[in-house]
C-alpha positions as CSV (number, residue, x, y, z in Angstrom):
1,X,10.6,22.3,20.9
2,X,10.6,22.6,17.1
3,X,13.4,21.1,14.9
4,X,15.0,22.9,12.0
5,X,16.8,20.7,9.5
6,X,19.1,22.9,7.5
7,X,21.6,22.7,4.5
8,X,19.8,19.6,3.2
9,X,19.0,18.6,-0.4
10,X,15.2,18.0,-0.6
11,X,12.5,16.6,-2.8
12,X,10.0,19.4,-2.2
13,X,6.3,19.4,-2.6
14,X,3.8,17.2,-4.5
15,X,5.9,17.3,-7.6
16,X,9.0,16.2,-5.7
17,X,11.1,19.1,-7.0
18,X,14.8,18.7,-6.4
19,X,16.2,21.4,-4.2
20,X,20.0,21.4,-3.8
21,X,20.0,23.4,-0.5
22,X,16.9,24.0,1.6
23,X,15.5,23.6,5.1
24,X,12.6,22.1,6.9
25,X,11.1,23.2,10.2
26,X,9.2,20.5,12.1
27,X,6.9,21.4,15.0
28,X,6.9,19.5,18.3
29,X,3.7,17.8,17.1
30,X,5.7,16.2,14.2
31,X,4.0,18.3,11.5
32,X,6.0,20.3,8.9
33,X,5.8,24.1,9.8
34,X,8.1,25.3,7.0
35,X,9.7,23.8,3.9
36,X,11.8,26.1,1.8
37,X,14.1,26.1,-1.2
38,X,16.5,28.5,0.6
39,X,19.3,28.5,3.1
40,X,18.1,28.7,6.7
41,X,18.7,32.1,8.3
42,X,18.4,32.3,12.1
43,X,15.9,34.7,13.7
44,X,14.6,35.7,17.1
45,X,13.2,32.3,17.7
46,X,16.6,30.6,17.2
47,X,17.0,29.8,20.9
48,X,13.7,27.9,20.9
49,X,14.7,25.6,18.1
50,X,16.8,22.5,17.8
51,X,19.1,22.8,14.8
52,X,20.2,19.8,12.7
53,X,22.8,20.4,10.0
54,X,22.0,17.9,7.3
55,X,24.6,18.9,4.8
56,X,25.4,16.0,2.5
57,X,22.0,14.4,2.9
58,X,19.1,14.1,0.5
59,X,15.8,14.1,2.3
60,X,13.0,12.1,0.6
61,X,9.4,11.6,1.7
62,X,9.0,8.3,3.6
63,X,7.8,5.4,1.4
64,X,4.2,4.3,1.6
65,X,3.8,0.5,1.0
66,X,0.2,0.5,-0.2
67,X,-0.4,-3.2,-0.2
68,X,1.0,-6.0,2.0
69,X,-0.1,-9.3,3.6
70,X,2.2,-9.2,6.6
71,X,0.8,-12.3,8.2
72,X,2.5,-14.3,5.5
73,X,5.9,-13.6,7.1
74,X,5.7,-17.1,8.6
75,X,5.7,-18.8,5.2
76,X,8.5,-17.1,3.3
77,X,9.2,-18.7,-0.1
78,X,6.9,-21.6,0.5
79,X,5.2,-22.9,-2.7
80,X,6.4,-20.1,-4.9
81,X,6.3,-22.6,-7.8
82,X,2.5,-23.0,-7.5
83,X,1.5,-19.7,-8.8
84,X,-1.6,-17.8,-7.7
85,X,-3.1,-21.0,-6.2
86,X,-0.6,-20.8,-3.4
87,X,-2.4,-17.7,-2.0
88,X,-6.0,-18.6,-2.9
89,X,-8.2,-17.4,0.0
90,X,-10.2,-20.7,0.1
91,X,-7.9,-23.5,-0.9
92,X,-4.3,-22.1,-1.0
93,X,-1.3,-23.2,1.0
94,X,-1.2,-19.8,2.6
95,X,-4.6,-20.4,4.2
96,X,-3.5,-23.7,5.6
97,X,-0.3,-22.2,7.0
98,X,-2.1,-19.4,8.8
99,X,-4.7,-21.7,10.2
100,X,-2.1,-24.0,11.8
101,X,0.2,-21.2,13.0
102,X,0.5,-20.1,16.7
103,X,-0.6,-16.5,17.1
104,X,2.4,-15.5,19.2
105,X,4.7,-16.9,16.5
106,X,2.8,-15.0,13.9
107,X,3.0,-11.8,15.9
108,X,6.8,-12.1,16.3
109,X,7.5,-12.6,12.6
110,X,5.1,-9.8,11.6
111,X,6.9,-7.5,13.9
112,X,10.2,-8.5,12.3
113,X,8.7,-7.6,8.9
114,X,7.6,-4.2,10.1
115,X,11.1,-3.5,11.4
116,X,12.5,-4.6,8.0
117,X,10.2,-2.1,6.3
118,X,11.4,0.8,8.5
119,X,15.0,-0.1,7.7
120,X,14.1,0.3,4.1
121,X,12.5,3.7,4.5
122,X,8.9,2.6,4.7
123,X,7.1,4.8,7.1
124,X,3.5,3.6,6.4
125,X,2.1,0.3,5.2
126,X,-1.4,-0.9,4.3
127,X,-2.2,-4.5,5.3
128,X,-4.9,-6.8,4.1
129,X,-5.3,-8.7,7.3
130,X,-7.0,-12.1,7.3
131,X,-8.5,-13.7,10.3
132,X,-11.3,-11.3,11.2
133,X,-11.0,-9.3,14.5
134,X,-8.5,-11.8,15.9
135,X,-6.3,-11.3,12.9
136,X,-6.4,-7.5,13.4
137,X,-5.5,-7.9,17.1
138,X,-2.5,-10.0,16.2
139,X,-1.1,-7.3,13.9
140,X,-1.8,-4.5,16.4
141,X,0.0,-6.5,19.1
142,X,2.9,-7.1,16.8
143,X,3.5,-3.4,16.1
144,X,2.0,-1.6,19.1
145,X,5.2,0.0,20.3
146,X,6.8,0.6,16.8
147,X,6.7,4.0,15.2
148,X,5.7,2.7,11.8
149,X,2.2,3.7,10.7
150,X,-0.2,1.1,9.5
151,X,-3.7,1.0,7.9
152,X,-5.2,-2.3,8.8
153,X,-7.9,-3.5,6.4
154,X,-9.7,-6.4,7.9
155,X,-11.3,-9.3,6.1
156,X,-14.4,-11.4,6.8
157,X,-13.5,-15.1,6.3
158,X,-16.6,-15.8,4.3
159,X,-16.5,-16.6,0.6
160,X,-18.9,-17.6,-2.1
161,X,-17.5,-20.5,-4.2
162,X,-19.1,-19.6,-7.5
163,X,-17.3,-22.5,-9.2
164,X,-19.8,-25.0,-7.8
165,X,-22.7,-24.7,-10.2
166,X,-23.4,-21.2,-9.1
167,X,-23.8,-22.2,-5.5
168,X,-22.0,-21.3,-2.3
169,X,-20.0,-24.1,-0.6
170,X,-23.1,-24.5,1.6
171,X,-25.5,-25.9,-0.9
172,X,-28.5,-24.8,1.1
173,X,-27.9,-21.2,0.1
174,X,-29.6,-19.4,-2.8
175,X,-28.1,-19.3,-6.3
176,X,-25.1,-17.1,-6.7
177,X,-26.8,-14.1,-8.3
178,X,-29.1,-13.8,-5.3
179,X,-26.9,-14.8,-2.5
180,X,-26.2,-12.3,0.3
181,X,-24.1,-12.3,3.4
182,X,-26.0,-13.8,6.3
183,X,-27.0,-11.6,9.3
184,X,-24.3,-13.2,11.5
185,X,-21.6,-12.5,8.9
186,X,-22.8,-8.9,8.7
187,X,-22.5,-8.6,12.5
188,X,-18.9,-9.9,12.2
189,X,-18.2,-7.4,9.5
190,X,-19.5,-4.5,11.5
191,X,-17.4,-5.6,14.5
192,X,-14.4,-5.8,12.2
193,X,-14.9,-2.2,11.0
194,X,-14.9,-1.0,14.7
195,X,-11.3,-2.3,15.2
196,X,-9.8,-1.7,11.7
197,X,-9.4,1.0,9.1
198,X,-11.7,-0.7,6.6
199,X,-12.1,-3.8,4.5
200,X,-9.4,-5.5,2.4
201,X,-11.5,-7.9,0.3
202,X,-10.1,-10.9,-1.5
203,X,-11.8,-10.4,-4.9
204,X,-15.0,-10.2,-6.9
205,X,-14.7,-13.9,-7.8
206,X,-15.3,-14.9,-4.2
207,X,-18.3,-12.6,-3.8
208,X,-21.7,-12.1,-5.3
209,X,-23.0,-8.8,-6.6
210,X,-25.2,-8.6,-3.5
211,X,-22.3,-9.2,-1.1
212,X,-20.2,-6.6,-2.8
213,X,-23.0,-4.1,-2.4
214,X,-23.4,-5.1,1.3
215,X,-19.7,-4.4,2.0
216,X,-20.1,-1.0,0.3
217,X,-23.2,-0.2,2.3
218,X,-21.5,-1.0,5.6
219,X,-18.5,1.3,4.8
220,X,-20.8,4.1,3.7
221,X,-23.0,3.8,6.8
222,X,-20.0,4.1,9.1
223,X,-18.5,7.0,7.1
224,X,-21.9,8.7,6.6
225,X,-21.6,8.9,2.8
226,X,-22.8,7.4,-0.4
227,X,-19.5,6.5,-2.1
228,X,-15.7,6.8,-1.9
229,X,-15.6,10.4,-3.2
230,X,-17.8,11.6,-0.4
231,X,-16.6,9.5,2.6
232,X,-16.0,11.9,5.4
233,X,-13.9,9.5,7.5
234,X,-10.7,7.8,6.3
235,X,-12.3,4.4,6.1
236,X,-10.7,2.4,3.3
237,X,-12.3,-0.1,1.0
238,X,-9.8,-2.1,-1.2
239,X,-10.0,-5.2,-3.3
240,X,-7.8,-7.4,-5.5
241,X,-8.8,-7.2,-9.2
242,X,-7.7,-8.6,-12.6
243,X,-4.5,-10.2,-11.1
244,X,-4.2,-13.0,-13.6
245,X,-5.6,-14.3,-16.9
246,X,-7.3,-17.1,-15.0
247,X,-9.2,-14.8,-12.6
248,X,-10.3,-12.6,-15.6
249,X,-11.5,-15.6,-17.6
250,X,-13.2,-17.1,-14.5
251,X,-15.2,-13.9,-14.0
252,X,-16.3,-13.7,-17.6
253,X,-17.2,-17.4,-17.8
254,X,-19.2,-17.4,-14.5
255,X,-20.8,-13.9,-14.5
256,X,-20.5,-12.6,-18.1
257,X,-18.7,-9.5,-16.7
258,X,-15.1,-8.6,-15.9
259,X,-14.1,-8.4,-12.2
260,X,-13.4,-4.7,-12.6
261,X,-16.9,-4.0,-14.0
262,X,-18.5,-5.8,-11.1
263,X,-16.3,-4.1,-8.6
264,X,-17.0,-0.6,-9.9
265,X,-20.7,-1.2,-10.3
266,X,-21.4,-2.9,-7.0
267,X,-18.5,-2.2,-4.5
268,X,-17.3,1.3,-5.4
269,X,-13.9,0.9,-3.6
270,X,-11.3,3.5,-2.8
271,X,-8.7,1.4,-4.6
272,X,-8.1,-1.8,-6.5
273,X,-4.9,-4.0,-6.2
274,X,-2.9,-5.5,-9.1
275,X,-4.9,-4.9,-12.4
276,X,-2.1,-7.0,-14.1
277,X,-4.5,-8.3,-16.7
278,X,-6.9,-5.4,-16.9
279,X,-8.3,-4.5,-20.3
280,X,-8.3,-1.1,-21.8
281,X,-12.0,-0.8,-20.9
282,X,-11.3,-1.8,-17.3
283,X,-8.6,0.8,-16.9
284,X,-10.8,3.5,-18.4
285,X,-13.6,2.5,-16.0
286,X,-11.3,2.8,-13.0
287,X,-10.0,6.2,-14.2
288,X,-13.5,7.5,-14.9
289,X,-14.6,6.6,-11.4
290,X,-11.5,8.1,-9.8
291,X,-10.6,4.8,-8.1
292,X,-6.9,4.3,-7.2
293,X,-4.7,1.5,-8.4
294,X,-2.0,-0.3,-6.3
295,X,0.4,-2.3,-8.4
296,X,2.6,-5.1,-7.1
297,X,4.8,-6.1,-10.1
298,X,7.4,-8.2,-8.3
299,X,4.8,-10.4,-6.7
300,X,3.0,-10.7,-10.0
301,X,6.3,-11.8,-11.5
302,X,6.9,-14.5,-8.9
303,X,3.4,-15.8,-9.5
304,X,3.7,-15.7,-13.3
305,X,0.7,-13.2,-13.6
306,X,2.5,-10.8,-16.0
307,X,3.4,-7.1,-15.8
308,X,0.8,-4.4,-15.2
309,X,0.6,-1.7,-17.9
310,X,1.5,1.2,-15.6
311,X,2.2,3.7,-18.3
312,X,-1.2,3.1,-19.9
313,X,-2.8,3.5,-16.5
314,X,-1.1,6.8,-15.9
315,X,-1.9,8.1,-19.4
316,X,-5.5,7.1,-18.9
317,X,-5.7,9.4,-15.8
318,X,-5.4,6.7,-13.1
319,X,-3.7,7.4,-9.8
320,X,-1.2,4.6,-9.3
321,X,0.6,3.5,-6.1
322,X,3.0,0.6,-5.2
323,X,2.7,-2.3,-2.9
324,X,4.9,-5.3,-2.2
325,X,2.1,-7.8,-1.6
326,X,2.5,-11.1,0.2
327,X,5.6,-11.4,2.3
328,X,5.3,-15.2,1.7
329,X,6.4,-14.6,-1.9
330,X,8.1,-11.2,-1.9
331,X,10.3,-9.0,0.3
332,X,8.7,-5.7,1.6
333,X,11.4,-3.5,-0.1
334,X,10.1,-0.5,-2.0
335,X,13.6,0.2,-3.5
336,X,13.5,-3.2,-5.2
337,X,9.9,-2.6,-6.3
338,X,10.7,0.7,-7.9
339,X,13.8,-0.7,-9.6
340,X,11.8,-3.6,-11.0
341,X,9.0,-1.3,-12.3
342,X,11.3,1.2,-13.9
343,X,13.5,-1.4,-15.7
344,X,10.7,-3.8,-16.8
345,X,8.8,-0.9,-18.3
346,X,11.8,0.4,-20.2
347,X,12.7,-3.1,-21.4
348,X,9.3,-3.2,-23.0
349,X,10.0,0.0,-24.9
350,X,8.0,2.2,-22.6
351,X,9.9,5.3,-21.3
352,X,8.4,5.4,-17.8
353,X,10.0,8.4,-16.0
354,X,11.9,7.7,-12.8
355,X,10.2,10.6,-11.0
356,X,6.8,9.1,-11.7
357,X,7.9,5.8,-10.2
358,X,9.0,7.6,-7.1
359,X,5.7,9.5,-6.9
360,X,4.0,6.1,-6.9
361,X,5.8,5.2,-3.8
362,X,5.1,8.5,-2.0
363,X,2.6,11.2,-3.0
364,X,0.3,9.0,-5.2
365,X,-0.2,6.5,-2.4
366,X,-0.9,9.4,0.0
367,X,-3.6,10.8,-2.2
368,X,-5.3,7.5,-2.9
369,X,-5.3,6.7,0.8
370,X,-6.0,10.2,2.1
371,X,-2.9,10.3,4.3
372,X,-1.2,13.3,5.7
373,X,2.2,12.3,4.4
374,X,3.9,11.4,1.1
375,X,5.5,14.7,0.4
376,X,7.5,17.5,2.0
377,X,5.2,20.5,2.4
378,X,3.7,22.6,5.2
379,X,1.0,20.8,7.2
380,X,2.2,17.3,6.3
381,X,3.5,14.7,8.8
382,X,7.3,14.8,9.0
383,X,7.9,11.3,7.6
384,X,11.4,11.4,5.9
385,X,14.2,9.3,4.7
386,X,17.7,10.7,5.0
387,X,19.9,9.4,2.1
388,X,23.7,9.9,2.3
389,X,24.6,11.5,-1.0
390,X,28.2,10.4,-0.5
391,X,27.4,6.7,0.0
392,X,29.2,4.4,-2.4
393,X,25.8,3.3,-3.9
394,X,24.9,6.9,-4.9
395,X,27.9,9.1,-5.3
396,X,28.1,11.1,-7.6
397,X,24.4,11.9,-8.1
398,X,23.6,13.4,-11.5
399,X,19.9,12.4,-11.6
400,X,18.4,12.1,-8.1
401,X,15.2,10.4,-9.3
402,X,17.1,7.7,-11.2
403,X,19.6,7.3,-8.4
404,X,16.8,6.7,-5.8
405,X,14.8,4.4,-8.0
406,X,17.5,2.0,-9.2
407,X,20.7,2.6,-7.1
408,X,19.6,3.4,-3.5
409,X,19.1,0.7,-1.0
410,X,19.1,0.1,2.8
411,X,22.8,0.9,3.0
412,X,22.1,4.4,1.5
413,X,19.8,5.3,4.4
414,X,21.4,7.1,7.3
415,X,18.2,8.0,9.1
416,X,14.4,7.5,9.1
417,X,12.0,10.0,10.7
418,X,8.4,9.3,11.5
419,X,6.1,12.0,12.7
420,X,9.1,14.3,13.5
421,X,11.1,11.7,15.5
422,X,14.0,9.6,14.4
423,X,13.5,5.9,14.4
424,X,16.2,4.9,16.9
425,X,18.4,1.8,17.1
426,X,16.0,-0.1,19.4
427,X,13.3,0.3,16.8
428,X,15.5,-1.1,14.1
């Protein structure tokens, strides 16, 4: 039976237009059948509908957390004073923690983080999952009976240590410019794609030009296309890029090119993560190739990497989304992320509009990731947050976008809907 939500305030459509009173009809399949800026009037089908009177509520698209490392839930606030080295894929403390952790313990804590995200209005998250096929299985087991949606991007635990005289850590391999992923590693990567939604690659500095091309070729073969613009299946290819000054300088020193240049030329991903220290040329290159950007400013702040130039990215034509990154160093809370983005931008003299920040957490992420959510319009999945307009955090609301971005929090949420069904108490 379909559900009609009437008398609600809405953020309607891809532009998130504020509607004081409107209604939404959700089909039994969890897809939006109608979304209108008008009062609901009953008709002949009235007896076949469930009616929910949502007067006093503001319905917002569910948040999409476009970048997480949920496995890090086991190491909260460990080594936050060590900067980016704490999460280095080959020698970081994070790697040592994950290697020594019991898989069941990991799964339990990952599940807790997924529940925390739902409580904070996150209906979808994108996880860079370490540990190969086993790592993917641990995450699937953690959330298998939860309604939250997840794109799992697997990682092959094979890196090229180009800081060792241009050689891989196995010194029998070829020089860095010629090195390729071995056949056995390619087999592991292929198996990984069969159980995940794509690749979440650590970075260009841990890969050769050849290995980046190999990852791209594998993705394109499975999706039967020649690049991200033409991929017929929703198979994602993401990678960290230009996160810190040290990673940028390392790339230039060892390869003569920026990370972003090598990524665009050889990998051709759907999106890049961070871009905290990206140059103007890097940003222009990403915009020209219609590659999405996922920024994680609070995590960058904790690690001392700087603040991404979001306004410049938007003005350059980039599509920008938001992620909360490693749970080891940052909470998976999109309200706090939006608040941080808005205020740090304004404190730098840049008038970043609150609506644009909210778009980054919803529709922008949806478009980058090709998801059927992120806004309230016909044909989209009914993934909603119900905010109480009379809550002490929000009342009275004069600017709904500013109120959501820097005042709303978990206490403002009175309901979360995923695919047309309310997340119930047992889920939270």
